[in-house]
C-alpha positions as CSV (number, residue, x, y, z in Angstrom):
1,M,-51.6,76.8,20.1
2,F,-51.2,74.4,23.0
3,T,-49.7,71.8,20.7
4,K,-47.2,74.4,19.3
5,S,-46.2,75.5,22.8
6,L,-45.7,71.9,23.9
7,A,-43.5,71.2,20.8
8,T,-41.5,74.4,21.5
9,L,-41.0,73.4,25.1
10,T,-39.9,69.9,24.1
11,L,-37.4,71.3,21.6
12,A,-36.1,73.7,24.3
13,L,-35.7,70.8,26.8
14,F,-33.9,68.7,24.2
15,A,-31.6,71.6,23.4
16,A,-30.8,72.1,27.1
17,T,-30.1,68.5,27.5
18,A,-27.9,68.4,24.4
19,I,-25.7,71.3,25.6
20,A,-25.6,70.1,29.2
21,Q,-22.6,67.9,28.5
22,V,-19.3,69.7,27.5
23,D,-15.8,68.4,26.8
24,Y,-13.0,68.5,29.4
25,E,-9.3,67.9,28.8
26,V,-7.8,65.9,31.6
27,T,-4.0,65.9,31.8
28,I,-2.1,63.6,34.2
29,T,1.5,64.3,35.0
30,N,3.7,61.8,36.9
31,I,5.7,63.8,39.4
32,T,7.5,60.8,41.1
33,P,11.2,60.2,40.6
34,G,10.9,56.5,40.0
35,Q,7.4,55.2,39.9
36,T,5.4,54.4,36.7
37,F,1.6,54.6,36.3
38,T,-0.2,51.8,34.6
39,P,-3.0,52.7,32.1
40,Q,-5.1,55.5,33.7
41,L,-8.8,55.2,34.2
42,V,-10.7,58.5,33.7
43,V,-14.4,58.8,34.5
44,T,-17.0,61.5,34.8
45,H,-20.0,60.6,37.0
46,P,-22.7,62.0,39.3
47,V,-22.1,62.5,43.0
48,N,-23.5,59.1,44.0
49,A,-20.4,57.3,42.5
50,I,-17.1,57.1,44.4
51,L,-14.0,55.0,43.8
52,F,-13.3,54.4,47.5
53,R,-13.5,55.8,51.0
54,L,-10.4,56.2,53.2
55,G,-10.5,53.8,56.2
56,E,-12.9,51.4,54.5
57,P,-12.1,48.2,52.5
58,A,-11.4,48.5,48.8
59,S,-13.9,47.0,46.4
60,A,-12.9,43.9,44.5
61,E,-12.6,46.0,41.3
62,L,-10.3,48.5,42.9
63,E,-8.2,45.7,44.4
64,I,-7.7,44.3,40.9
65,L,-6.6,47.8,39.6
66,A,-4.3,48.4,42.6
67,E,-2.6,45.0,42.4
68,S,-2.4,44.3,38.6
69,G,-3.1,47.6,36.9
70,D,-6.2,46.2,35.1
71,T,-8.9,48.9,34.7
72,G,-11.4,46.7,33.0
73,P,-13.4,45.4,36.1
74,L,-13.6,48.9,37.6
75,M,-14.7,50.4,34.3
76,D,-17.5,47.7,34.1
77,A,-18.6,48.5,37.6
78,L,-18.8,52.2,36.9
79,S,-20.3,52.1,33.4
80,A,-23.9,52.0,34.6
81,V,-23.6,55.4,36.3
82,A,-20.7,57.0,34.3
83,T,-21.4,60.0,32.1
84,D,-18.2,59.2,30.2
85,I,-15.5,56.7,30.9
86,T,-12.2,55.7,29.3
87,T,-8.7,54.4,30.0
88,I,-5.6,56.2,28.7
89,P,-3.5,53.3,27.3
90,G,0.2,52.8,28.0
91,L,2.5,53.4,30.9
92,L,3.2,56.9,32.2
93,G,6.8,57.2,33.5
94,P,8.4,59.7,35.8
95,G,8.1,63.3,34.4
96,E,5.7,62.2,31.6
97,Q,2.2,63.4,31.0
98,A,-0.8,62.1,29.2
99,S,-4.1,63.8,28.2
100,V,-7.6,62.7,27.2
101,V,-10.9,64.4,26.5
102,V,-14.0,63.3,28.3
103,S,-17.5,64.8,28.5
104,G,-19.4,65.8,31.6
105,N,-22.1,68.0,33.0
106,P,-20.5,71.1,34.6
107,G,-23.5,71.6,36.9
108,R,-23.7,68.0,38.1
109,D,-20.8,65.7,37.3
110,Y,-17.6,64.8,39.1
111,L,-14.2,63.4,37.9
112,S,-12.3,60.4,39.2
113,V,-9.0,59.1,38.0
114,A,-7.1,55.9,39.0
115,A,-4.0,54.0,38.1
116,M,-1.6,51.5,39.8
117,L,1.9,52.6,40.7
118,I,4.6,50.1,39.6
119,P,6.6,48.7,41.1
120,T,4.4,48.4,44.2
121,N,2.2,45.7,45.6
122,D,-1.1,47.5,45.8
123,T,-0.5,51.2,45.6
124,F,-2.5,53.5,43.3
125,V,-2.7,57.1,42.4
126,A,-6.2,58.6,42.4
127,M,-8.4,61.7,42.1
128,N,-11.5,60.6,43.9
129,R,-14.8,62.4,43.1
130,V,-13.7,66.0,42.3
131,K,-16.4,68.5,41.0
132,L,-15.9,69.4,37.3
133,P,-15.2,73.2,36.9
134,R,-18.0,75.3,35.5
135,S,-15.4,77.3,33.6
136,G,-11.7,77.5,33.2
137,A,-9.5,74.9,34.8
138,I,-8.7,73.3,38.1
139,Q,-5.4,71.7,39.1
140,Q,-4.7,69.3,42.0
141,L,-1.7,67.5,43.4
142,V,-2.9,64.0,44.3
143,P,-1.4,61.4,46.6
144,A,-0.8,57.7,46.3
145,Y,-3.1,55.4,48.2
146,D,-2.6,51.9,49.4
147,A,-5.5,49.5,48.7
148,G,-4.8,47.5,51.9
149,T,-5.4,44.3,50.0
150,E,-1.8,42.9,49.7
151,Y,1.1,42.7,52.0
152,N,3.7,45.3,51.1
153,D,6.7,42.9,50.7
154,Q,8.1,44.9,47.8
155,N,9.0,41.5,46.3
156,C,9.3,41.4,42.5
157,A,7.7,38.0,42.4
158,N,4.4,39.7,43.4
159,I,4.7,42.9,41.4
160,P,3.7,43.2,37.7
161,G,5.3,45.5,35.2
162,P,8.6,46.0,33.3
163,Q,10.7,46.6,36.4
164,C,9.7,43.3,38.0
165,G,7.6,41.1,35.7
166,G,6.0,39.4,38.6
167,A,2.5,37.9,38.7
168,G,0.6,40.9,40.2
169,Q,-1.9,39.1,42.3
170,G,-4.9,41.1,41.0
171,S,-7.2,39.6,43.5
172,S,-5.1,38.2,46.3
173,P,-6.5,35.7,48.7
174,G,-7.7,37.4,51.9
175,P,-8.2,39.2,54.0
176,N,-4.9,38.0,55.5
177,E,-3.4,39.1,58.8
178,T,-0.6,40.9,56.9
179,D,-3.1,43.0,54.9
180,E,-4.2,46.3,56.3
181,G,-7.7,45.7,55.2
182,F,-8.7,49.2,54.3
183,V,-7.7,52.0,51.9
184,H,-5.1,54.4,53.4
185,I,-2.6,56.9,52.3
186,G,0.5,55.2,50.8
187,N,3.6,55.4,53.0
188,G,6.3,54.8,50.4
189,M,8.9,52.1,50.3
190,H,11.3,50.8,52.9
191,E,14.5,48.9,53.3
192,L,13.5,45.2,53.2
193,G,16.7,43.7,51.9
194,D,18.0,42.9,48.4
195,V,16.6,39.4,47.7
196,D,14.3,36.9,49.3
197,E,15.3,33.2,50.1
198,L,14.4,32.2,46.6
199,G,16.5,34.9,45.0
200,N,13.6,37.2,44.0
201,T,14.6,40.9,43.9
202,I,13.3,43.2,46.6
203,I,12.5,46.7,45.4
204,D,15.1,49.3,46.4
205,P,13.6,52.4,48.0
206,K,16.5,54.5,46.9
207,T,15.2,54.3,43.4
208,Y,11.5,53.8,43.7
209,D,10.4,55.5,47.0
210,W,8.2,58.6,46.8
211,R,6.8,61.2,49.1
212,N,3.2,62.3,48.4
213,S,2.0,63.9,46.1
214,V,2.7,61.6,43.1
215,A,0.7,63.3,40.3
216,R,-0.5,66.6,39.1
217,I,-3.9,66.5,37.4
218,T,-5.3,69.4,35.4
219,V,-8.9,69.5,34.3
220,R,-9.8,72.1,31.7
221,R,-13.2,72.9,30.3
222,M,-12.8,73.2,26.5
223,Q,-15.9,75.2,25.6
């Protein structure tokens, strides 16, 4: 009888574990007039994981995402604690939306999302550690953040992507006196001229400026 009860309990625990994770549809909508999002990292994770803290330095992995749009290093750093993690491929232009399905534990897990804004030096859009809904859906307007790791010169020579085609430093030398040194709310673009002394284009804020929020993110439990 004891053996049978133990087996029954084991099966029950297995079943509970098996149904603990459910699917969530995550939809990201770019609500800027001129900015484009690089491929978007989407991760579900427990409470002890966080992409960044405002007022504190960005991690090296977040710096790479914010300056070059490469989600790979941040995915690698999060993979050990992630419940589910993926990157939505391709660029997401103004007014466009993209969706992906990820799994998570509605009683335990949180959702984080991140992508670079281009053309910028080191600005990124993020949803940072938001609790997954137990039922239904949640929707948030999320701001742009500045990683504080690269001087905001708005110079196309230092900005990747189709608008500029620059290097995108990815992991710029620093800290430098022109870097803010900490993650903060992005403050848009400013009039810095048309070209630099080498003829490189300076981004025009009339086309590419924004005022937070920059994205609408909807998270819907599917079952």
